N, C-alpha and C positions, 0 to 999 in steps of 0.2 A: 708753884714754884716761883720764886723771884726772877726776874729778868730783867735786863737792859735794852735799849732802843736806839738806834742811831737811823739818821737819814743823809747820804751825800748827796751835795748840792752842789751844782753850778749853773747859775743863771736860769734858776727855777722860778723866778718870782709868780710866774701864773700859776703854778702847782702846787708850790711848796706848803702851802697852808693845809691844803686838802690832804696832802700825804701825811703831815704831822697828825692832823685830826683822827685821821684813820686809825694811826697806832693808838691814841688816846681813848680812842672809842672800842677797843677792842674789849671781848667780854671778861677777859683776862687781862687788864691793864698794865703797862709796866711800870718798874718803880723808879726809874729813869728815863728820861728822854733827850738824845742829843741830836744836833744838827751840825754836820761838818760841812762849812760853806768853803767849797774849793776855789778862793779868788773869784767870787761873782764879781761881774760888774753891774748888775742890777739891785734892786732892793730886796733879795732873797733872805740875806740875814736879818735885816729889819722885821720882815714879816714872820720869819722863824721865832724871833724873839717874842713877837707879840702874842705867839702862841702859848708860851711857856717853857718852851723848850730850851736845854742849855746850848748856846750856840758856840763852836769851836771855828776859829777863822784861821786860813792858810793865807800867809802872806801874799802868794801867786796861786795860780792854776798848776798844781803839782799831778792831777790826773787821779782816777779812781783808786789805784792802788794804794796811794800814799793816804788817802782820805779813810778808806777802810783800816788800815794799818792803825791809823791816829785813834779811830774810835775803839777800837778793839784793845788799845792798850788804856784806854781811858773809862771802859766799862766797869762797873763796880760788881757785875753779877758774871756768874760762868755761863750763863745763858744769855744769848746775845741776838736780839732782832733787828733786821735790816729791811728797810724800804726803799726803794728809788724815790727821787724827789718827783719823778714824773708819773709815780703810780698811787694807787690807793689799796689798800688790805681790805678784803673782807672783814666785817666783825669777830666774826669767828675763825680768823685765819690761826692766831696763836692755840687756841682751844685746838684745833686742827693737828698742829705740829709738835705742841711741847709734850705730848704724850709718848712720842718716841724716843724721847732722852731718858726714860726709864731704863731703855737698854745701853750699858755702859759703853760698848762699842760707837755708838752714833755721834759723830762729830757735827754732822749739819742735816738739816731738813729744809727743803725747800719746795714752794707751790707751782701752781698754774697759773700762766699769765691769760688773761681773757682781754676784752675791749667790749664796749659797748657795740650794740648791732652796726654792722658796716654801712658805711655813707660813703660810696664812691670807689673806684676800683683801687686806688691806693689802699685802703681800710681793707678790702676784701684781700688785696694781695698779701698786704701784713699779717693779718689772719690765718691765711694758708700756708703762707711760708715761713714765717717768723715765729709766730706763736703756735702754729700746728693745731688749730682749733679743729680740724676734720679729724683728727686721729683719736681714737679710743683711751682716754684717760685712765691709765693702771699705775698703780704704785711702783716704782722701780727701787732696787737697791743697788749699791754701787754705781750711783750717776752722777753725770757731769754736773758739778756744782754751779748753781745759778743763783745769785744773790740779789736779784730783782726784788724779791721778796723771800725772805728765809730768817731760819735761825741757827745758829752755830754755838758750840761749845767752845767758849773762850781758852779753857786750858789745853784743850787739844789743838787749836788753831796757834796758841803761842808755842806751843812744845814742837810744831813742825817749822817754825819761822816766822809765823804770821802772814799777811798778804804782802805781795811783793810790793813796795813802794815805788818800784821804777817801771812798772806796768799802767799802761793810761787805759788799757782794755784787756779782757781775758784774764784778769787777775784773780776772779771766781774759780774760774776752770782749773787755773794753775795752782792754786791753792787746794782744791779739790782732788787734784793728781797727787799732791804730796799727802794728804790726809790718807788715800786710799792705801798709797805705799806704807804708809805707818801702821797700816792694820784697822784703820777707823772706818765706818760705813757712811755714806751720804746718802738720804732717803729723798726720792720724788714723792711727793704726796699731792696728789693733783685736787683733793678735796680742799684744800687749801688755795684760795683763789685771790690772785693780785689782779687788779683791773688798771688798763693803761688809760691814762688821762691824756686827753687832745688828741689832736689828729697830727698825723706825719703828713708831708709833703714829698715829692719823687725824691728832692736829694738827702732827705733825712731818713726816709725808708731805706735808700740805697747804702747810706751810710752806717744805719743800724746793723744792716745785713754784713756788711765787711766787718763791723766791730765784732759782732757775734762770731763770726766763723773764719778770721783772719789768722787765728791762734797767735802763740807769743812770738813765734818766729817770723810772722808776717812774710811769708814766702813768696817771690815773685819770679818763679822760674817759668820758663815758657811751656816747660811740660806739665806743668801744674795748670797754668793757662788754658791749656788744651783740654785737661779735665774738666775744668768749670765749664767750658763752653759746651762740652759734650752732656754734662749734667744740667746746663740749664735748659737746653732742647728735650732729652729724653726724659729728665726729670721734672723740674721746674715746669716748664712751658707744656709738657704733656698733662700734667695735674691741672693746671688752669684749663685748658681746652676739655678735659673732660669735667671739670665742675661747671661747663658752660658759661666760662667767662674768658673769652678770647679778648677782649680789652686789655686782661692782665698780661696775656704773653707778652707783648714787648719790654715791660720791665724785667720778666724772667730773663729775657734774652739780654737785656744790656747788663744785667748784674756780674757776670764775669768779667766783663771789660773794666765796669768800675772797681771791681775787687782788684784787678790786677794793676790798673792804674795807681789805686790808692796804695797799694803795697809797695809799688815800685817807686811813688814819691817819697815815701817813707825812708825806703832803704836809700834812695839816693841822698836823703837829707843828711841821713845817720853817717853815710859815707862821706860827705862833705865835711861835716862837723867832726869826723875822726872818733865817732862813738861806737 
């Protein structure tokens, strides 16, 4: 099957070449590859152009929803592969996901995020709580769509309104909800692996956790805050302790406070600007 590929990019000069090359080295390579530069201030666009990718440049940083929506509109083929600029696809990624599209109701298939052997407490925490590496990898239908490494059916995506360009995070999960409501299926295929490039520091891993779990509403209620605190103790910190990783416990306990603060700041900013 023919397919297009794209990589959304924002200040990813350190990893964009690896991301593009991982797409080009697929055992079933794409017929076109695009990099959507979302207003980067570094050399991301220039490096992407050196790989032979078609570079689409946004005038400023509009966010992930806008970048993905543009790529879907530009794609020449109905099957569209995406890989984040800070990730690398295993060479057989496409070979693992593309057979699912023989089923006409399948609108998206995404893979499992992995990382190199953990070097340090932050990497261990990220693997346990973000990438869920300790969970048994099983195929799931009607899954929450994640586009870190995924393939989507363009005709289905466009039919439900494409990615929401107003969303700066959770744009994939929100699109997935609309696809499921329209009667399509979203598949999680853990045999298709996506490798996270580079290391996170504490602020980056907390920001990533907030971005993944804040939801489109970014609720900052006191009741929700209390639930997050309870889960951080009984769920996350307990997992760290059971894994024999007590150094990770403080990160888990910090999570709900960062999430609440981040969502509250966003809500205050929107209210201030009348959004």
